[in-house]
N, C-alpha and C positions, 0 to 999 in steps of 0.2 A: 505529468511527471509526478505520478505521486508513489506510492510506496508498492505497489505494483510493477511499474517499470525501474524500480529500482531493486526488485527482489529480482528481474527476469536480469538485470544487468550483472548484478552477483553471479547469479546460477551460471552464465554466460562464463564468469571469472572463474570460478571453481571448475567445472566442468572442464575448461579448455586448460586451467592447471594440474588437471589430473592425467593430461595426455589424453581427450576423446577431441574427436573433429564433431565439431558443433556449425550446425548450417541454421540460419535466423530464419524461418518463414515470419514475413508480416508485412503490413502494410508499408508505404515508404513513409521514412522518416529522415530527417538531418541528423546525424550519425554522431556529427561536430558536436550539435547543439546539446543532445544527449551527456555525451562524452565530458562536454565542459561542464554542465550543471550537476551532475554527482563527483565530478572529478575523475571520471577515470579514460585519462587520456589513450588511445590506441585500442580500447576495447574488441573495438567492432574489425579493425585490421586483422584480429584471429579468427574470424567468424565468414563464412559463406554465407549472404546474402542474398535471400530468393525475396525480392521486394514486389507489390503492387499497387497500382492508384487503386483509391477508392473516391465514395462521391464527396465532393467537399459540403455538402448540407449536413448541418447537426442533427443528427437522428440517435437518441436517447442508446446508452450501450443494453442489448442484450434485445432490442428491437427487431423483426423480424425483417424489417428494410436493411436494416446493419446489420445483421447474419450474413444475407444474403449477399449482400457488396461485399463483403471478406469471401463467402464462398466461392465466388463467382474469382475472385482474383486469386484465390487458394487454388484453386485446378487450371486456373490459365499457367501460371508460373510451375506448378509440379506436373503437369503435362509432360515439361519437355525434362524431366527429370528420371532418374533410373529409382523408382522409391525402393527397392531392393537392397540398394546401396545404405539404407535408415536402419539403426535396431530398433531406436525408441522414441520414442513422442514426449516432448517434455514439454508441458501447456503450463503457461504462464496467466494465460488468461481465462476467461471463463470458458467451461468446457465444451458451452455451444458453438464454439469457434475450433474447437480441435478437427482438421481434416482428418478424413475416411482413410484410412488404411490398415492395413490385419498386422499391424505392430503394437505391443503393449504399450499404453499411454500413461505417462506419471504425472499429478495435476497438482498444482500448487492449491491448497483448498484455503478459502477466506471464509465462505462460509456456506450454508447447506439453503439457499433461497432457494424455492420453487418458482418456474413460470407461473404468474398468476391467472388465474381462469375470468375469463372477463363474465360478469356477473347484470352488466346493465344491458337491457335493452336486446336479447340475447337470442336475435335473427339467426335462422337455418345457417345462412354462412357466415357470421361469426360464430357460432357454434362449433363449425364445422375447422376453422381455424382457430380454436383454441385448442380443439383435438387434437389436430395435427401440429401444433407447437409442443405439447405435452410430451405426444409421443417422441417427440426431434428427442428433445432435452432427455427422458429416460432411456433413450439409446445412446446417446453420448455417454450419460454415466454410467450404464452398463460397460462402457468399455474400458475404463479405468481402471489398471493392474495394481495401481497404488495411488495414496491420495496424502500429500505430505500439509499439514494443519497447519498453518501458521503461529496459533496458541490453544491453547486448552479449550477457552472457548468455541474457538472456531471446531477443535476438534468432536465435541460434544453434537454440535450441530450438525456437522456433516457425517457424521454417523447415525444420527438420526436420521437425517433427510436422504443421505444417499445410498448407507449400508453395504460401503466398499474398503477393502482393506485400505487402514489410515496410521499413522506416525505423526507425532509432533515434531515439528522443526521451527525453533525461532528464525526467523529471517537476520541477517547477520547487519551492522550496524556501524559506520563510520565514526570512530571517534574523535571528539572535539574538544581542543586545547582547552580548558579555564583562561580565562582574560581577569583583570584588576574590575571588580563587581561594582556595576553602578545600579541605581534602585532602579530598574526595569522590568517590568512583567512584559513576554513575549509568550506570542502562540504561533503554529507553521500548521498551514493546511491548505490543502485546495479550497478556492471559493465555491463551495458549493453547499444549497443549505443544509445537508444534513450532519455539515460541521457546527452547524447550532455559530457561528461566530459572532453573532447580532449582541452573544452574553458579554463576551470582549468588551464590547463598550459599554455596557450596562456597568459592568464593573469597573471598569477605568472612571466611569462617573463617578462613582462611591468611593474613588482613591484618588480625588485630584491632584497629590502628591507627589503621587507615581507617574512613570511615563509606561505606556504600554503602546508592547510594537507589535502590529500583526503582518505576518510576511506570508504574501499568498502566489499561488500559482495560479493564473487565470483557468476557466475552462469556458471556452464559446459557448457550451450548453446553458451556461447562467449567469451572461453577461449583465442582466438587470437586475442579479443578486450582490456581485461585484460592484455595482452600480451604488446602490442601496447601502452599503457597508461603506464604500468610501464618503458618500453625503453626509453621512451619520457620525465620521470621526469625531471623536471630539477634541478640544485642544490641547489636551494632554497625551492623544495616539495619534498614531503613524502606522501609516502602509508602504511597507517594500511589496514590490509585485517583482517575480523573478531574478532574485538579485544573484550576482556572481557569487559562485563558491567562498570567495576568501571576505564577500561582505558578510553572505549569511554566516558563517564559522565568526565572524566580530562580533555580530547582533548576541546569536548565543553563550558566548564566551564571556559576555562584559554582563548579560541578566542575572539577575538573582533568582527570580522565579520562572519558573514555565505553566502556563497554563493552557487544560487541555478538554474541549469542552463538549464534544461528541457522546454521545451515549452509545454502550453497546461495540464500539469500536472495534474491530476486528483482531489487529493488531494496537498499533500506533510507535511507527518507529521513528519520528518526530521527537515523541517522549523520551523514548533512549536516548539520542542525540542528544539533547538537551539536558539530560542526566549528566552524560557523559562531560559537559560541559561548566559541570557544577550547577547548573540550573536545579533551584527546588520544583520538583513537578506536582502540580495539583492536580488530579484527573478525577474523572468519575468513577464511581465504585459500582462499573461493568466492565465486561468485557476482556480485551486484552490487556487495558492499561489496569486492571486493577492485578494480574498478574506478574506484571514489570514493576508497580511502585509497591515496596513493601511498607510493615510501618516505622522501620527507622529510615527508610529512602526517600518517601516524602508524605503527602496527604493525599486522602482521597474523599470526595465531597459526593453528596447526595442529591442536597437542595442546594438553586442558587444563591438564596437568603444567607449560606454559609461561606460564599466564596470571601468576599471585603474583609472578615476577618481572619479568613485561614491567606488569605495572601498577605496582611499584614502580619501573623504570625510567622509565614514564611519568609518573608524579608530580614526575621534577625536571627535567623538560625544556620549558622556556619557549620555545625556539627550535620546537620542532615545533609546541605550542598556535597560534604566530602562521603559522606555513605551513599549519594546518589552517584557520585561519582564510580564509586569501589562496584555498586552494584548495575553501571551499564557494563563494566566491563564483561557482566557473563552472556552479552551479548553480541562480541566483537564477530569480526570475520573469520578468523582463526577458529572460533570455537563451531560457526557456522560451514567451515571447509571440511574441516574435521568430521563433522556429522552429516555432509552430504557424502563425502567420500566413503564412508562406512554401507551408508543405504545402498549407494552404485557399488559398490563391491560385491555386496549382498545379491543386488537384480544380475549382474552379470554371472554370478555365479549359479541364479536361479536361470537365468535364459540359457545358457549353455547345458544343464540339466534338460 
């Protein structure tokens, strides 16, 4: 339940409010859990849901076995539907999961990654599988009528790798109310290695007079990584796992500093949320967060050694906190909805032609 799921929900909100009829094709999930987590009560009452079961086995996203599981489920539920009733496919997942249909596809674009070629022990069967996977990926990419890139950083990668029409559309952020501030540093992420959350505890150990709170959503594929984070929690550290929305907003509202550790993050929606709550952001000088955090609205770091001093400096910068809150307004839901509405109006005009 990270940025991708949030973006899917906001897309549904925007399309429904504009009068579009939305059918959600997905693996089975608990609607109430998602609605409560993101604060979108009754969201899925506005859509027709086509859901299918998938394997409970933890398989990496993008793996052939995972794609095949979803393709089988999609074909099963779509076989009972009149596909001619759909005008457009809007994909919020990797394009390899887009079902086959002769209608335009609009794709949320995160990063123009390519299916890696297997180089170790290149036996004939492995070469054949790799070639088939590559061709499948290229076929799916060729079907994209429009790519909505979530940051300029993503757009540059997508344009280079996919070579499809694209436009920059920043994701929406729910604004969080600032509260009375405490000497707390917070980070929010899925508990996966690429988020580099172990650095958070290193900084905490070097700043023993401050409180450090790690807000996590668990990913069953990386349970051992989560357990390592839990075991290495310092005395001034605390982990909150899947907190209810009110507690999550309270933590952000009271924290003075938000520390983001991933390098080349595609966008970084939690950065914006924290800024809206008046947290002074400290983000890596790369990717989407580099576009979000201006010099007036926070700090950007390049080496881990900089972090303890940056945290100390950010703690005493109320003027930066105010600028961060103002900057976050550029990413509110109303801005997102207007942008998406404009794009869809143009798409409808082109489809009619």
